[in-house]
TORPA-4810 file (N, C-alpha, C, O; in nm, 3 decimals):
<nodes>
NODE_1_12.164_15.674_4.584_12.075_15.780_4.471_11.936_15.662_4.485_11.921_15.540_4.476_M
NODE_2_11.808_15.838_4.525_11.698_15.717_4.503_11.571_15.685_4.360_11.492_15.767_4.311_W
NODE_3_11.583_15.597_4.337_11.486_15.610_4.243_11.338_15.598_4.254_11.256_15.522_4.306_R
NODE_4_11.341_15.748_4.153_11.191_15.844_4.173_11.119_15.816_4.090_11.162_15.746_3.999_L
NODE_5_10.975_15.862_4.088_10.840_15.863_4.013_10.783_16.010_4.032_10.788_16.049_4.149_A
NODE_6_10.747_16.069_3.972_10.660_16.183_4.013_10.564_16.151_4.002_10.556_16.047_3.938_I
NODE_7_10.377_16.235_4.072_10.241_16.273_3.986_10.280_16.413_4.000_10.322_16.454_4.108_I
NODE_8_10.269_16.478_3.912_10.256_16.669_3.935_10.168_16.679_3.769_10.173_16.655_3.648_S
NODE_9_10.126_16.710_3.831_10.077_16.862_3.708_10.147_16.961_3.634_10.139_16.994_3.515_E
NODE_10_10.232_17.009_3.750_10.336_17.078_3.768_10.444_17.034_3.635_10.490_16.920_3.631_D
NODE_11_10.474_17.126_3.538_10.605_17.011_3.400_10.737_17.077_3.474_10.830_17.033_3.406_K
NODE_12_10.786_17.149_3.564_10.881_17.222_3.610_10.954_17.075_3.706_11.075_17.054_3.712_N
NODE_13_10.862_16.999_3.763_10.968_17.005_3.911_10.990_16.869_3.849_10.994_16.793_3.946_V
NODE_14_11.013_16.770_3.691_11.141_16.721_3.692_11.227_16.769_3.653_11.323_16.694_3.637_P
NODE_15_11.249_16.945_3.606_11.390_17.001_3.556_11.409_17.062_3.724_11.525_17.096_3.750_A
NODE_16_11.340_17.071_3.798_11.367_17.096_3.932_11.454_16.967_4.034_11.514_17.003_4.135_V
NODE_17_11.452_16.867_4.007_11.495_16.757_4.073_11.624_16.682_3.968_11.693_16.588_4.007_L
NODE_18_11.638_16.750_3.824_11.732_16.651_3.763_11.822_16.680_3.805_11.897_16.583_3.797_S
NODE_19_11.910_16.824_3.888_12.009_16.869_3.933_12.015_16.783_4.119_12.083_16.818_4.215_G
NODE_20_11.960_16.718_4.114_11.967_16.660_4.294_12.067_16.519_4.270_12.030_16.416_4.213_L
NODE_21_12.191_16.542_4.325_12.270_16.390_4.294_12.209_16.289_4.355_12.244_16.176_4.325_D
NODE_22_12.152_16.299_4.409_12.115_16.209_4.498_11.916_16.154_4.429_11.840_16.105_4.512_F
NODE_23_11.884_16.167_4.330_11.777_16.150_4.258_11.801_16.088_4.135_11.868_16.148_4.051_V
NODE_24_11.749_15.956_4.108_11.710_15.933_3.995_11.599_15.872_3.941_11.562_15.755_3.938_N
NODE_25_11.519_16.050_3.867_11.367_16.001_3.810_11.330_15.913_3.694_11.326_15.940_3.574_L
NODE_26_11.315_15.849_3.729_11.204_15.701_3.647_11.108_15.774_3.597_11.109_15.716_3.488_S
NODE_27_11.005_15.871_3.580_10.936_15.939_3.539_10.871_16.055_3.558_10.920_16.137_3.635_G
NODE_28_10.767_16.078_3.502_10.698_16.203_3.515_10.556_16.196_3.463_10.535_16.214_3.343_H
NODE_29_10.450_16.170_3.554_10.314_16.124_3.563_10.212_16.253_3.584_10.252_16.361_3.627_F
NODE_30_10.102_16.232_3.556_9.973_16.373_3.547_9.937_16.279_3.622_9.991_16.169_3.605_S
NODE_31_9.851_16.292_3.710_9.719_16.295_3.822_9.606_16.194_3.718_9.506_16.140_3.765_P
NODE_32_9.636_16.187_3.614_9.531_16.116_3.514_9.578_15.984_3.464_9.516_15.890_3.417_D
NODE_33_9.692_16.001_3.485_9.757_15.866_3.437_9.731_15.698_3.500_9.701_15.694_3.619_D
NODE_34_9.739_15.578_3.437_9.702_15.502_3.567_9.806_15.500_3.658_9.929_15.506_3.645_D
NODE_35_9.726_15.491_3.758_9.872_15.474_3.850_9.933_15.286_3.915_10.012_15.234_3.994_P
NODE_36_9.820_15.245_3.801_9.868_15.042_3.803_10.018_15.044_3.734_10.106_14.973_3.782_E
NODE_37_10.046_15.142_3.604_10.115_15.147_3.547_10.221_15.204_3.625_10.324_15.140_3.643_S
NODE_38_10.210_15.295_3.664_10.327_15.371_3.797_10.388_15.279_3.847_10.506_15.260_3.817_I
NODE_39_10.337_15.217_3.917_10.328_15.153_4.042_10.384_15.019_3.992_10.402_14.933_4.078_I
NODE_40_10.413_14.989_3.868_10.445_14.883_3.842_10.594_14.895_3.855_10.670_14.823_3.919_A
NODE_41_10.612_14.960_3.808_10.817_14.943_3.797_10.866_14.924_3.944_10.852_15.007_4.033_D
NODE_42_10.911_14.833_3.952_10.936_14.763_4.082_11.100_14.796_4.114_11.171_14.764_4.209_E
NODE_43_11.126_14.872_3.994_11.298_14.955_4.048_11.236_15.093_4.169_11.301_15.097_4.274_T
NODE_44_11.162_15.159_4.160_11.105_15.250_4.209_11.134_15.225_4.385_11.081_15.143_4.461_L
NODE_45_11.258_15.353_4.421_11.232_15.348_4.566_11.147_15.413_4.649_11.146_15.379_4.768_D
NODE_46_11.070_15.507_4.608_10.943_15.596_4.616_10.906_15.675_4.524_10.972_15.702_4.423_A
NODE_47_10.736_15.739_4.569_10.680_15.787_4.476_10.662_15.945_4.502_10.665_15.955_4.625_L
NODE_48_10.648_16.057_4.454_10.616_16.198_4.449_10.514_16.232_4.442_10.464_16.202_4.334_L
NODE_49_10.433_16.299_4.525_10.226_16.296_4.447_10.283_16.440_4.526_10.325_16.458_4.640_L
NODE_50_10.261_16.531_4.408_10.295_16.643_4.425_10.128_16.728_4.359_10.129_16.748_4.238_I
NODE_51_10.031_16.761_4.418_9.927_16.799_4.412_9.823_16.906_4.501_9.838_16.909_4.623_T
NODE_52_9.725_16.986_4.442_9.669_17.113_4.483_9.606_17.035_4.609_9.599_17.076_4.724_Q
NODE_53_9.548_16.878_4.543_9.421_16.830_4.622_9.408_16.679_4.592_9.453_16.635_4.487_G
NODE_54_9.340_16.589_4.692_9.330_16.426_4.686_9.255_16.412_4.518_9.300_16.323_4.447_L
NODE_55_9.146_16.500_4.463_9.052_16.455_4.485_9.064_16.337_4.337_9.005_16.230_4.324_E
NODE_56_9.166_16.407_4.235_9.236_16.338_4.133_9.303_16.199_4.165_9.331_16.123_4.072_K
NODE_57_9.332_16.159_4.318_9.436_16.053_4.298_9.410_15.965_4.462_9.490_15.896_4.525_V
NODE_58_9.223_16.015_4.505_9.207_15.958_4.589_9.181_15.804_4.588_9.216_15.729_4.680_Q
NODE_59_9.129_15.772_4.499_9.089_15.595_4.474_9.173_15.537_4.445_9.161_15.417_4.467_D
NODE_60_9.346_15.600_4.359_9.422_15.521_4.414_9.570_15.545_4.526_9.686_15.512_4.503_S
NODE_61_9.517_15.608_4.638_9.606_15.627_4.699_9.649_15.496_4.777_9.767_15.504_4.813_L
NODE_62_9.590_15.385_4.811_9.611_15.318_4.902_9.684_15.204_4.826_9.776_15.138_4.876_S
NODE_63_9.631_15.186_4.690_9.739_15.085_4.585_9.882_15.108_4.598_9.970_15.026_4.621_R
NODE_64_9.890_15.258_4.576_10.009_15.302_4.570_10.121_15.306_4.669_10.244_15.312_4.659_M
NODE_65_10.024_15.301_4.784_10.106_15.313_4.917_10.144_15.185_4.979_10.220_15.167_5.074_A
NODE_66_10.063_15.081_4.896_10.062_14.981_4.946_10.175_14.911_4.873_10.203_14.793_4.897_E
NODE_67_10.227_14.971_4.800_10.339_14.948_4.714_10.464_14.970_4.690_10.546_14.891_4.642_K
NODE_68_10.483_15.112_4.733_10.612_15.188_4.726_10.582_15.267_4.850_10.478_15.233_4.908_L
NODE_69_10.666_15.387_4.914_10.628_15.482_4.997_10.633_15.593_4.925_10.727_15.608_4.847_P
NODE_70_10.513_15.711_4.941_10.469_15.794_4.865_10.463_15.916_4.980_10.408_15.899_5.089_V
NODE_71_10.529_16.044_4.940_10.580_16.127_4.958_10.435_16.231_4.899_10.395_16.228_4.783_L
NODE_72_10.387_16.301_4.987_10.234_16.391_4.929_10.288_16.551_4.953_10.314_16.589_5.067_L
NODE_73_10.299_16.615_4.870_10.333_16.748_4.892_10.208_16.835_4.827_10.202_16.832_4.704_F
NODE_74_10.098_16.919_4.904_10.011_16.970_4.855_9.982_17.086_4.944_10.011_17.057_5.060_T
NODE_75_9.944_17.181_4.934_9.858_17.296_5.002_9.757_17.293_5.025_9.692_17.394_5.049_D
NODE_76_9.699_17.141_5.026_9.541_17.129_5.110_9.589_17.134_5.282_9.709_17.115_5.300_D
NODE_77_9.504_17.157_5.403_9.548_17.128_5.518_9.446_17.119_5.584_9.429_17.145_5.703_D
NODE_78_9.332_17.059_5.464_9.234_17.030_5.578_9.203_16.876_5.635_9.160_16.788_5.561_R
NODE_79_9.234_16.853_5.793_9.171_16.770_5.806_9.143_16.610_5.787_9.188_16.503_5.827_V
NODE_80_9.065_16.648_5.722_8.953_16.509_5.674_9.079_16.485_5.556_9.090_16.371_5.511_E
NODE_81_9.152_16.569_5.518_9.235_16.500_5.387_9.360_16.489_5.416_9.440_16.428_5.345_Q
NODE_82_9.391_16.555_5.539_9.493_16.458_5.595_9.523_16.293_5.638_9.620_16.217_5.625_I
NODE_83_9.406_16.283_5.686_9.317_16.165_5.769_9.287_16.055_5.694_9.297_15.942_5.741_N
NODE_84_9.240_16.079_5.553_9.259_16.023_5.411_9.359_16.017_5.368_9.365_15.908_5.312_L
NODE_85_9.445_16.065_5.359_9.577_16.014_5.325_9.653_15.926_5.403_9.708_15.833_5.345_A
NODE_86_9.667_15.939_5.528_9.698_15.905_5.626_9.648_15.772_5.656_9.725_15.682_5.690_L
NODE_87_9.494_15.753_5.641_9.449_15.606_5.627_9.513_15.580_5.569_9.612_15.550_5.635_K
NODE_88_9.532_15.564_5.444_9.562_15.515_5.308_9.682_15.510_5.296_9.729_15.507_5.183_N
NODE_89_9.746_15.509_5.380_9.934_15.456_5.351_10.036_15.562_5.374_10.152_15.565_5.413_G
NODE_90_9.899_15.695_5.314_10.070_15.749_5.285_10.220_15.810_5.369_10.190_15.828_5.487_I
NODE_91_10.300_15.829_5.355_10.444_15.774_5.414_10.479_15.892_5.508_10.537_15.899_5.616_S
NODE_92_10.387_16.041_5.372_10.448_16.179_5.424_10.380_16.246_5.354_10.364_16.238_5.232_S
NODE_93_10.315_16.351_5.465_10.222_16.439_5.383_10.259_16.595_5.422_10.218_16.679_5.502_Y
NODE_94_10.340_16.587_5.339_10.420_16.778_5.361_10.295_16.913_5.292_10.255_16.927_5.176_V
NODE_95_10.266_16.986_5.405_10.200_17.123_5.344_10.244_17.182_5.327_10.334_17.196_5.410_I
NODE_96_10.243_17.261_5.244_10.348_17.337_5.174_10.437_17.359_5.175_10.481_17.473_5.184_R
NODE_97_10.502_17.258_5.166_10.623_17.216_5.185_10.707_17.155_5.087_10.776_17.061_5.127_G
NODE_98_10.717_17.194_4.947_10.791_17.141_4.881_10.932_17.224_4.815_10.951_17.322_4.743_F
NODE_99_11.014_17.125_4.887_11.162_17.220_4.856_11.233_17.119_4.846_11.211_17.030_4.928_D
NODE_100_11.341_17.096_4.743_11.400_17.000_4.664_11.537_16.962_4.778_11.601_16.858_4.790_P
NODE_101_11.548_17.124_4.871_11.694_17.081_4.959_11.670_16.991_5.049_11.757_16.910_5.082_E
NODE_102_11.502_16.993_5.122_11.458_16.918_5.169_11.400_16.756_5.168_11.362_16.682_5.259_R
NODE_103_11.411_16.741_5.050_11.370_16.644_4.988_11.446_16.502_5.083_11.381_16.412_5.135_L
NODE_104_11.621_16.517_5.085_11.638_16.370_5.052_11.649_16.303_5.218_11.698_16.193_5.241_E
NODE_105_11.588_16.404_5.337_11.556_16.371_5.445_11.422_16.297_5.462_11.387_16.186_5.503_P
NODE_106_11.354_16.420_5.405_11.195_16.353_5.358_11.223_16.220_5.321_11.215_16.142_5.416_L
NODE_107_11.253_16.169_5.213_11.224_16.040_5.136_11.368_15.960_5.272_11.358_15.843_5.236_L
NODE_108_11.426_15.959_5.334_11.450_15.891_5.434_11.375_15.850_5.540_11.368_15.742_5.598_K
NODE_109_11.321_15.950_5.555_11.183_15.895_5.725_11.066_15.824_5.633_11.001_15.742_5.698_V
NODE_110_11.032_15.835_5.514_10.923_15.840_5.452_10.936_15.677_5.371_10.840_15.626_5.314_A
NODE_111_11.089_15.604_5.381_11.087_15.529_5.357_11.132_15.400_5.459_11.137_15.278_5.443_I
NODE_112_11.160_15.490_5.572_11.131_15.422_5.694_11.039_15.385_5.762_11.031_15.288_5.837_T
NODE_113_10.941_15.490_5.728_10.793_15.451_5.768_10.722_15.356_5.744_10.657_15.282_5.817_R
NODE_114_10.747_15.363_5.566_10.648_15.236_5.546_10.721_15.140_5.508_10.659_15.050_5.452_Y
NODE_115_10.881_15.120_5.524_10.903_14.987_5.575_10.853_14.922_5.732_10.817_14.805_5.739_R
NODE_116_10.856_15.013_5.862_10.754_14.989_5.941_10.646_14.963_5.947_10.620_14.889_6.042_Q
NODE_117_10.531_15.000_5.862_10.393_14.953_5.858_10.417_14.866_5.775_10.304_14.820_5.792_R
NODE_118_10.487_14.756_5.649_10.503_14.667_5.602_10.559_14.569_5.697_10.523_14.456_5.662_M
NODE_119_10.645_14.566_5.822_10.655_14.490_5.897_10.528_14.474_5.983_10.470_14.365_5.985_E
NODE_120_10.479_14.590_6.062_10.380_14.573_6.118_10.236_14.489_6.075_10.160_14.424_6.147_Q
NODE_121_10.229_14.527_5.891_10.120_14.449_5.855_10.172_14.308_5.835_10.097_14.211_5.843_H
NODE_122_10.285_14.301_5.813_10.323_14.144_5.809_10.303_14.066_5.955_10.223_13.974_5.947_E
NODE_123_10.347_14.082_6.055_10.332_14.052_6.163_10.186_14.113_6.241_10.159_14.076_6.355_R
NODE_124_10.113_14.193_6.181_9.933_14.141_6.208_9.905_13.997_6.121_9.844_13.906_6.177_L
NODE_125_9.945_13.984_6.002_9.903_13.889_5.931_9.930_13.765_6.007_9.846_13.688_6.055_L
NODE_126_10.070_13.757_6.012_10.117_13.634_6.095_10.038_13.595_6.255_10.032_13.480_6.299_R
NODE_127_9.981_13.720_6.330_9.905_13.753_6.479_9.751_13.662_6.410_9.698_13.561_6.456_I
NODE_128_9.718_13.735_6.302_9.582_13.686_6.281_9.587_13.543_6.220_9.502_13.464_6.261_E
NODE_129_9.654_13.510_6.150_9.667_13.283_6.057_9.713_13.247_6.271_9.635_13.225_6.364_S
NODE_130_9.819_13.253_6.272_9.825_13.207_6.453_9.706_13.188_6.538_9.697_13.103_6.626_A
NODE_131_9.600_13.286_6.500_9.482_13.326_6.558_9.414_13.247_6.522_9.369_13.169_6.606_L
NODE_132_9.383_13.233_6.403_9.294_13.155_6.310_9.297_12.946_6.339_9.212_12.862_6.365_A
NODE_133_9.463_12.945_6.310_9.509_12.794_6.338_9.476_12.782_6.502_9.466_12.662_6.528_E
NODE_134_9.456_12.861_6.618_9.463_12.834_6.738_9.297_12.807_6.773_9.247_12.729_6.855_R
NODE_135_9.237_12.897_6.684_9.117_12.829_6.706_9.023_12.761_6.645_8.917_12.746_6.706_K
NODE_136_9.041_12.687_6.471_9.078_12.560_6.412_9.081_12.468_6.514_8.999_12.378_6.530_A
NODE_137_9.224_12.502_6.618_9.230_12.328_6.699_9.175_12.318_6.730_9.097_12.231_6.691_I
NODE_138_9.150_12.400_6.843_9.066_12.451_6.973_8.907_12.370_6.934_8.854_12.284_7.005_E
NODE_139_8.845_12.433_6.784_8.674_12.386_6.745_8.705_12.266_6.677_8.631_12.231_6.585_R
NODE_140_8.820_12.188_6.714_8.873_12.040_6.629_8.870_11.917_6.741_8.825_11.804_6.756_A
NODE_141_8.953_12.026_6.814_8.879_11.962_6.966_8.805_11.892_7.006_8.782_11.776_7.040_K
NODE_142_8.747_12.044_6.989_8.561_12.016_7.052_8.512_11.891_7.024_8.469_11.818_7.113_G
NODE_143_8.514_11.850_6.870_8.430_11.790_6.776_8.442_11.693_6.775_8.341_11.630_6.743_L
NODE_144_8.615_11.580_6.820_8.701_11.510_6.857_8.630_11.441_7.011_8.607_11.325_7.045_I
NODE_145_8.611_11.562_7.073_8.550_11.510_7.202_8.451_11.484_7.265_8.422_11.446_7.379_M
NODE_146_8.383_11.521_7.133_8.211_11.493_7.165_8.217_11.390_7.069_8.213_11.278_7.119_Q
NODE_147_8.224_11.393_6.961_8.202_11.243_6.842_8.317_11.102_6.965_8.259_11.015_7.030_R
NODE_148_8.444_11.114_6.967_8.464_10.966_7.075_8.463_10.999_7.230_8.521_10.913_7.295_K
NODE_149_8.414_11.099_7.300_8.395_11.053_7.471_8.514_11.065_7.510_8.538_10.979_7.595_Q
NODE_150_8.655_11.174_7.475_8.710_11.194_7.551_8.773_11.294_7.564_8.737_11.404_7.523_C
NODE_151_8.912_11.264_7.645_8.937_11.416_7.718_8.977_11.514_7.590_9.018_11.482_7.478_S
NODE_152_8.942_11.676_7.661_9.059_11.733_7.622_9.257_11.695_7.515_9.313_11.711_7.406_E
NODE_153_9.273_11.652_7.624_9.440_11.582_7.581_9.419_11.479_7.467_9.476_11.485_7.358_D
NODE_154_9.328_11.380_7.506_9.364_11.285_7.431_9.306_11.343_7.281_9.366_11.306_7.181_V
NODE_155_9.209_11.418_7.269_9.192_11.501_7.155_9.316_11.511_7.064_9.345_11.467_6.953_A
NODE_156_9.372_11.578_7.147_9.508_11.725_7.088_9.610_11.552_7.042_9.666_11.532_6.934_Y
NODE_157_9.606_11.476_7.132_9.710_11.434_7.114_9.705_11.346_6.948_9.791_11.334_6.861_Q
NODE_158_9.549_11.291_6.958_9.553_11.233_6.849_9.611_11.299_6.723_9.696_11.251_6.647_A
NODE_159_9.515_11.487_6.711_9.554_11.547_6.611_9.727_11.532_6.609_9.789_11.538_6.503_M
NODE_160_9.775_11.517_6.702_9.920_11.567_6.646_10.009_11.468_6.629_10.124_11.486_6.590_R
NODE_161_9.953_11.341_6.662_9.991_11.186_6.594_9.990_11.222_6.416_10.082_11.242_6.337_R
NODE_162_9.822_11.219_6.399_9.807_11.209_6.256_9.873_11.350_6.230_9.953_11.308_6.147_L
NODE_163_9.897_11.461_6.236_10.006_11.555_6.189_10.154_11.513_6.169_10.237_11.531_6.079_A
NODE_164_10.153_11.467_6.255_10.305_11.407_6.247_10.325_11.290_6.186_10.440_11.262_6.150_M
NODE_165_10.225_11.205_6.167_10.285_11.051_6.060_10.233_11.110_5.907_10.240_11.049_5.800_S
NODE_166_10.178_11.254_5.931_10.115_11.304_5.752_10.240_11.376_5.730_10.273_11.397_5.613_T
NODE_167_10.336_11.429_5.851_10.426_11.542_5.790_10.357_11.719_5.761_10.401_11.825_5.716_N
NODE_168_10.245_11.677_5.808_10.096_11.802_5.791_10.147_11.893_5.931_10.217_11.844_6.020_R
NODE_169_10.113_11.989_5.931_10.077_12.101_6.090_9.974_12.025_6.083_9.909_11.954_6.006_K
NODE_170_9.982_12.093_6.263_9.803_12.042_6.341_9.737_12.162_6.273_9.625_12.152_6.323_I
NODE_171_9.733_12.240_6.216_9.572_12.342_6.199_9.582_12.257_6.035_9.515_12.316_5.950_A
NODE_172_9.619_12.191_6.009_9.553_12.147_5.867_9.504_12.066_5.874_9.413_12.039_5.797_D
NODE_173_9.555_11.970_5.996_9.474_11.859_6.050_9.306_11.926_6.120_9.205_11.941_6.051_I
NODE_174_9.313_11.944_6.212_9.219_12.077_6.269_9.135_12.134_6.154_9.036_12.178_6.214_A
NODE_175_9.116_12.159_6.016_9.048_12.231_5.907_9.021_12.081_5.886_8.932_12.045_5.964_N
NODE_176_9.067_11.978_5.807_9.040_11.901_5.792_8.954_11.784_5.888_8.914_11.677_5.842_D
NODE_177_8.939_11.818_6.002_8.822_11.799_6.111_8.722_11.850_6.137_8.634_11.795_6.203_V
NODE_178_8.713_11.981_6.084_8.637_12.078_6.070_8.549_12.027_5.934_8.429_11.999_5.940_I
NODE_179_8.596_12.024_5.863_8.536_11.997_5.706_8.463_11.855_5.710_8.356_11.828_5.655_S
NODE_180_8.559_11.755_5.803_8.431_11.659_5.794_8.281_11.650_5.853_8.167_11.626_5.813_A
NODE_181_8.350_11.685_5.976_8.207_11.742_6.040_8.076_11.823_5.998_7.956_11.838_6.025_S
NODE_182_8.164_11.857_5.926_8.028_11.970_5.835_7.941_11.861_5.732_7.830_11.891_5.687_G
NODE_183_8.003_11.745_5.705_8.022_11.661_5.607_7.938_11.585_5.650_7.861_11.537_5.568_R
NODE_184_7.922_11.546_5.801_7.824_11.413_5.877_7.719_11.466_5.875_7.620_11.408_5.920_L
</nodes>
């Protein structure tokens, strides 16, 4: 059973969804409601956004899509609106197609896409962090080589020994070296 919240101006949507055995409806909200209070519910599996256009929710799309899968049902087939929604992380953009019978497979796809996007985002953050650490280590080696008139290997081994003896990461030692060089 999927726990869902709905943002829609259509007051009939909750009644339509209440008959579905795979839906546990958390709440029905207006596009004018505060999106932060809607997505604060950590028990939600997904958010259904049923709207004519994105104007009322445009500013909060990315915040909503960062927290949970968002399925957008709309009549707006303009390419710029589709691009805007997808750029902001909407998991599913369905044009003229809100059909309760199709909701379960659409939920499965949207939740899977959301999880994949989150995994990619986490992987990107790890790669960016590793690159930043590598750049700091290279810069610190250069500073040590310049200051001590030693080889690259000697500079690296000095940082490595210090990291091991203080039980810290070599990247942290490198950042200390860079910070200290700025104060000299």
